[in-house]
C-alpha positions in Angstrom: 15.2 -44.9 -24.2 17.6 -45.6 -21.3 19.8 -42.7 -22.3 16.8 -40.3 -22.2 15.8 -41.6 -18.8 19.3 -41.0 -17.4 19.4 -37.5 -19.0 16.1 -36.7 -17.2 17.4 -37.9 -13.8 20.6 -35.9 -14.3 18.5 -32.8 -15.2 16.3 -33.1 -12.1 19.4 -33.7 -9.9 21.0 -30.5 -11.1 17.8 -28.6 -10.8 17.5 -29.6 -7.1 21.1 -28.9 -6.4 20.8 -25.4 -8.0 17.8 -24.5 -5.8 19.6 -25.9 -2.7 22.6 -23.7 -3.3 20.4 -20.6 -3.2 19.6 -21.1 0.6 22.1 -19.3 2.8 21.5 -19.6 6.6 23.3 -16.9 8.6 24.7 -17.8 12.0 24.4 -15.8 15.2 20.6 -15.5 15.6 18.7 -16.9 18.6 14.9 -17.4 19.2 13.4 -17.2 22.7 9.8 -17.0 23.9 9.0 -13.8 25.8 5.2 -14.4 26.3 3.3 -17.7 26.4 -0.2 -16.9 25.2 -1.5 -20.3 26.4 -0.7 -19.3 30.0 -2.2 -15.8 29.7 -5.2 -16.8 27.5 -4.0 -14.3 24.8 -3.6 -15.2 21.2 -1.3 -12.5 19.7 -1.9 -11.7 16.1 0.1 -8.4 15.8 2.4 -6.4 18.1 3.6 -2.7 18.0 6.0 -0.9 20.2 4.9 2.3 22.0 7.2 4.6 24.0 7.1 2.5 27.3 5.1 -0.6 26.4 4.2 -3.1 23.8 0.7 -3.3 22.4 -0.7 -6.7 21.5 -3.7 -7.4 19.4 -5.7 -10.6 20.1 -7.9 -10.6 16.9 -9.8 -13.7 17.9 -11.2 -12.0 20.9 -11.1 -8.4 19.4 -9.0 -7.3 22.4 -5.9 -5.1 22.8 -3.4 -5.6 25.6 -0.3 -3.8 26.8 2.9 -5.3 28.1 5.6 -3.3 29.9 8.7 -2.8 27.8 11.4 -4.0 28.2 9.8 -7.3 29.0 10.7 -8.7 32.4 12.2 -12.1 32.6 10.5 -12.6 36.0 7.1 -12.7 34.5 4.8 -10.9 32.0 2.2 -8.5 33.3 -0.6 -8.1 30.7 -3.0 -5.3 31.0 -6.1 -4.8 28.9 -6.0 -1.6 26.8 -9.4 -1.7 25.1 -12.1 -4.2 24.2 -14.9 -6.0 26.1 -14.1 -9.4 24.6 -17.3 -9.5 22.6 -17.5 -8.7 18.9 -19.4 -5.6 18.0 -19.2 -1.9 17.4 -19.2 0.3 20.5 -17.0 3.3 21.2 -16.1 4.4 24.7 -14.3 3.3 27.8 -11.7 0.6 27.7 -13.9 -2.2 29.1 -17.0 -1.2 27.1 -15.5 -0.7 23.6 -16.1 -3.4 21.0 -14.3 -4.3 17.8 -15.1 -6.9 15.1 -12.1 -8.8 13.9 -9.5 -6.0 13.8 -6.8 -7.0 11.4 -3.9 -4.5 12.0 -3.1 -1.4 14.0 -0.5 1.3 14.2 0.7 3.8 16.8 1.3 7.6 16.3 3.9 9.8 18.0 1.6 10.7 20.9 0.9 7.0 21.8 -2.6 6.9 20.1 -3.5 3.6 18.5 -5.3 3.4 15.1 -7.2 0.2 14.4 -8.2 -1.3 11.0 -11.6 -2.6 12.3 -12.2 -4.5 9.1 -15.6 -6.1 9.7 -17.0 -2.8 10.9 -15.4 -1.1 7.9 -14.0 1.8 10.0 -10.8 3.1 11.4 -10.9 3.4 15.2 -8.7 5.4 17.5 -7.7 4.3 21.0 -6.2 7.3 23.0 -3.3 6.9 25.3 -5.9 6.7 28.2 -7.8 3.9 26.5 -10.8 5.8 25.2 -12.0 4.4 21.8 -13.5 6.6 19.1 -14.2 6.3 15.3 -12.3 8.6 13.0 -13.3 7.5 9.5 -15.5 4.9 7.8 -19.2 3.9 7.6 -20.3 1.0 9.7 -23.4 0.3 7.7 -21.8 -0.1 4.3 -18.7 -1.0 2.4 -17.3 0.9 -0.5 -14.5 3.0 -1.9 -15.8 6.5 -1.3 -13.3 9.3 -0.4 -14.1 12.4 1.6 -14.7 13.4 5.2 -14.7 10.8 7.9 -18.4 10.3 8.1 -18.9 9.7 4.3 -15.7 7.7 3.5 -16.2 4.0 3.0 -13.8 1.0 3.0 -13.9 -2.6 2.1 -14.0 -5.4 4.7 -10.3 -6.2 4.1 -7.8 -3.4 4.8 -4.8 -2.6 6.9 -3.4 0.7 8.4 0.1 2.3 8.8 1.0 5.6 10.5 3.5 7.7 8.4 4.9 10.6 10.6 6.4 12.4 7.6 2.9 12.9 6.2 1.1 13.2 9.5 -1.3 10.7 8.0 -2.4 7.1 7.9 -1.9 5.0 4.8 -4.7 2.5 4.2 -3.9 -0.6 2.1 -7.5 -1.3 1.0 -7.1 -4.9 -0.3 -10.8 -5.4 -1.0 -10.9 -2.3 -3.3 -7.3 -2.7 -4.6 -6.5 0.9 -3.4 -3.9 2.7 -1.4 -5.6 5.5 0.5 -4.5 8.3 2.9 -6.2 9.6 6.0 -4.9 13.0 7.1 -4.5 13.3 10.9 -4.7 16.3 13.2 -1.4 18.0 13.9 -1.7 17.2 17.6 -1.5 13.5 16.7 1.9 14.0 15.0 3.7 15.6 17.9 5.8 13.6 20.3 4.7 13.7 23.9 1.5 14.6 25.7 -0.4 17.9 25.6 0.5 18.5 29.2 4.2 18.2 28.4 3.8 20.6 25.5 2.0 23.0 27.8 4.8 22.9 30.3 7.3 23.6 27.6 5.3 26.6 26.4 5.1 28.1 29.9 8.8 27.5 30.4 9.6 29.4 27.2 7.2 32.2 28.2 8.9 32.5 31.6 12.3 32.6 30.0 11.3 35.4 27.7 9.7 37.4 30.5 12.9 37.0 32.6 15.0 38.2 29.8 12.8 41.2 29.2 12.9 42.0 32.9 16.7 41.8 33.0 17.0 44.0 29.9 14.7 46.6 31.3 16.5 46.6 34.7 19.9 47.2 32.9 18.5 50.0 30.8 16.7 51.7 33.7 19.8 51.7 35.8 21.5 53.8 33.1 21.5 57.7 33.2 18.8 57.7 30.5 16.2 56.5 33.0 17.2 58.9 35.7 17.9 62.3 34.1 19.9 64.7 36.3 
């Protein structure tokens, strides 16, 4: 009996030692606090990097904030991006829009934010200017219906990810055990603003016209343009 007891102790000791050997802690990493939510009354649930700022989701208040990036060591300046602070379902201006327990969000190449507004069962879009709209989903019901934005339905538990290679959002619809895709507009998958794109187009047009003028001037200075 005693021998069996010692064998059991020996087995448990070796089992614990084996699991301990599997833990390998790497050196060279450091943790620092860059924003104290207690001081700013912000409870960060998720964060995403945009071109010139960080976007922070406070899911408890259904609010989105922006922080300048890189973050200054002199102090954090938090600016509200969208949300009134009340739970609900309202599209519109930054201070009027309402969300209901958004779980995750993602950012496209143009700086637009897409929100998995889970308790409203819809995907919302916050433009770079802060205007909030609904792109897909049905507020009044849950489901697993595919199709155009107005008829598509989701569960009350889903997350969203922007995939630039597809120009689409991938939806991890946990409640329905589905992986779903939302095709975006091409303008949402182009880096930079529309104004910048317009400036590039005008620059290219001006360059082409200048080249044509130069070529016509060279040709018309030849004897072919001025017959003797």
